C-alpha positions in Angstrom: -62.1 -4.9 -34.4 -65.8 -3.5 -33.6 -68.6 -3.6 -36.2 -70.5 -1.1 -37.2 -74.0 -1.4 -36.0 -76.7 -2.3 -39.2 -78.9 -0.3 -40.8 -81.9 -2.2 -38.7 -80.0 -1.1 -35.1 -79.4 2.1 -36.2 -83.1 2.6 -36.9 -83.8 0.8 -34.1 -81.6 3.2 -31.6 -83.4 6.3 -33.5 -86.9 5.2 -32.8 -85.9 3.9 -29.1 -84.1 7.7 -28.8 -87.4 9.8 -30.1 -90.0 7.4 -28.1 -87.5 8.4 -24.9 -87.4 12.0 -25.8 -91.0 12.4 -26.4 -92.0 10.9 -23.2 -89.3 12.9 -21.2 -91.0 16.0 -22.4 -94.7 14.5 -21.7 -93.2 13.6 -18.2 -91.8 16.9 -17.4 -94.8 18.7 -18.7 -97.6 16.8 -17.0 -96.0 14.6 -14.6 -95.0 11.0 -14.4 -98.1 9.1 -13.2 -100.3 11.4 -15.5 -98.9 10.4 -18.7 -100.3 7.4 -20.1 -98.6 4.9 -22.6 -101.2 5.7 -25.1 -100.5 9.4 -24.9 -96.5 8.5 -25.6 -97.6 6.3 -28.4 -99.5 8.9 -30.2 -96.8 12.2 -29.2 -94.2 9.6 -31.1 -96.4 8.4 -34.4 -96.2 4.6 -32.8 -98.7 2.2 -31.8 -99.3 1.1 -28.2 -97.8 -2.3 -29.7 -94.9 -0.7 -31.0 -94.1 0.8 -27.9 -93.7 -2.4 -26.1 -91.4 -3.5 -28.5 -89.1 -1.1 -27.2 -90.1 -0.5 -23.3 -91.1 -3.3 -20.9 -93.0 -0.1 -18.7 -93.6 3.3 -18.8 -91.1 3.1 -15.9 -88.1 1.7 -18.5 -88.3 5.1 -20.5 -87.5 7.3 -17.8 -84.8 4.7 -16.3 -83.3 3.5 -19.2 -80.1 5.6 -18.8 -79.9 3.6 -15.1 -79.4 0.3 -16.6 -76.6 1.4 -18.7 -75.2 3.3 -15.9 -74.2 -0.1 -14.3 -72.0 -0.6 -17.5 -70.5 2.5 -17.4 -69.5 2.3 -13.8 -68.1 -1.4 -14.0 -66.1 0.1 -17.2 -64.6 3.3 -15.5 -64.1 0.6 -12.8 -61.9 -1.4 -14.7 -59.7 1.8 -15.6 -59.2 2.5 -11.9 -55.6 1.0 -10.9 -55.9 -2.3 -9.1 -54.1 -1.1 -5.7 -57.2 1.8 -5.0 -59.2 -0.2 -2.6 -62.5 -0.8 -3.3 -64.7 2.3 -1.4 -62.2 4.5 -3.1 -62.7 2.8 -6.2 -66.2 2.8 -6.4 -65.9 6.6 -5.1 -64.0 7.4 -8.3 -65.9 4.9 -10.8 -69.2 6.9 -9.7 -67.8 9.8 -9.7 -67.2 9.7 -13.4 -70.1 8.5 -14.4 -72.4 11.0 -12.6 -70.3 13.9 -13.4 -72.8 14.7 -15.6 -75.4 15.8 -13.5 -75.9 19.3 -12.9 -78.4 21.3 -11.3 -80.9 21.9 -14.5 -84.1 22.3 -13.9 -85.1 19.2 -15.9 -82.7 16.9 -14.0 -84.1 18.4 -10.3 -87.6 17.4 -12.0 -86.7 14.3 -13.0 -84.9 13.5 -9.9 -88.0 14.3 -8.0 -90.6 12.1 -9.7 -88.3 9.3 -9.2 -88.3 9.6 -5.9 -91.5 10.5 -5.6 -93.3 7.9 -7.5 -93.1 4.3 -5.7 -93.2 2.7 -9.1 -90.4 4.2 -10.3 -88.7 4.0 -6.7 -89.2 0.1 -7.2 -88.1 -0.3 -10.6 -84.7 1.8 -9.8 -84.3 -0.5 -6.7 -84.4 -3.6 -9.7 -82.1 -1.9 -12.2 -79.6 -1.5 -9.4 -79.8 -5.2 -8.1 -78.1 -5.6 -11.9 -75.3 -3.3 -10.6 -74.0 -5.9 -8.3 -73.4 -8.7 -10.6 -71.4 -6.2 -13.3 -69.4 -4.9 -10.2 -68.6 -8.0 -8.1 -65.9 -9.5 -10.0 -63.9 -6.1 -9.5 -65.0 -4.9 -6.2 -64.0 -8.9 -4.9 -60.6 -8.8 -6.5 -59.9 -5.3 -5.2 -60.5 -7.3 -1.4 -58.0 -10.0 -2.2 -57.2 -13.6 -2.9 -59.0 -15.0 0.4 -62.3 -12.2 -0.3 -65.9 -14.1 -0.8 -69.0 -12.7 -2.6 -70.4 -11.7 0.9 -67.9 -8.8 1.4 -67.8 -7.6 -1.8 -71.8 -7.5 -2.3 -72.0 -5.6 1.2 -69.8 -3.2 0.1 -71.4 -2.7 -3.5 -74.4 -2.6 -1.8 -74.0 -0.4 0.5 -72.4 2.3 -1.8 -75.3 2.3 -4.1 -77.6 3.0 -1.3 -75.2 6.0 -0.3 -75.5 7.4 -3.7 -79.4 6.8 -3.5 -79.3 8.9 -0.1 -77.1 11.5 -1.8 -79.2 11.8 -4.7 -82.5 12.0 -2.8 -80.8 14.7 -0.6 -79.6 16.9 -3.5 -82.9 16.6 -4.9 -84.9 17.9 -1.9 -82.2 20.8 -1.7 -83.3 22.0 -5.3 -79.8 20.7 -6.3 -78.0 23.3 -4.3 -76.4 20.7 -2.8 -73.1 19.4 -3.7 -73.8 15.6 -5.0 -70.1 14.6 -4.0 -70.4 16.1 -1.0 -73.7 14.3 0.1 -72.0 10.8 -1.2 -68.9 11.2 1.0 -71.3 12.2 4.0 -73.4 9.1 3.4 -70.3 6.7 3.0 -68.7 8.3 6.4 -72.0 7.5 8.2 -71.9 4.0 6.7 -68.1 3.3 7.2 -68.2 5.3 10.8 -65.3 7.8 9.8 -65.0 11.6 9.0 -66.0 12.1 5.2 -63.5 13.0 3.1 -62.8 16.5 1.1 -65.0 16.2 -2.1 -62.7 16.6 -5.4 
């Protein structure tokens, strides 16, 4: 039985959400690199010290959902029948998590910020490494009893790289290209096969 979050936890979540909302608006209005932590803190009505109680870096404000997405992908994998192979299972799980990706102006700006800012690219890669540990048990199990960590880790790393490549191509297209199709094409290139129809 799940327990309700405490008043302290709810308050912390509310402050976290408000800092994120304020920071994202500043990032979208004036750019990521042009926005300082002091500006975010001032706009959110908190001190610089308080900012660091919620976020380790400025990059973590923009990439916070990326860390949680790894847990969402893991949970989605658990709901996919075990007889589904690792590549197809990852595609389904990733698609279910990223289905909310629409070609809104704000999302496009955020995606371009991420792909154009070296510190965000680096921090994104760090967060994706956390996905490996989360997804490894499921993918290893789908590969069979004799599977080792090497094969499972390689598949996860390749799938994440394909997702990143597809996301960047989607951002460069101004959201006009289909993200799922781009992912399928990237996976097909890695696997040396024809891309399946998206859907």
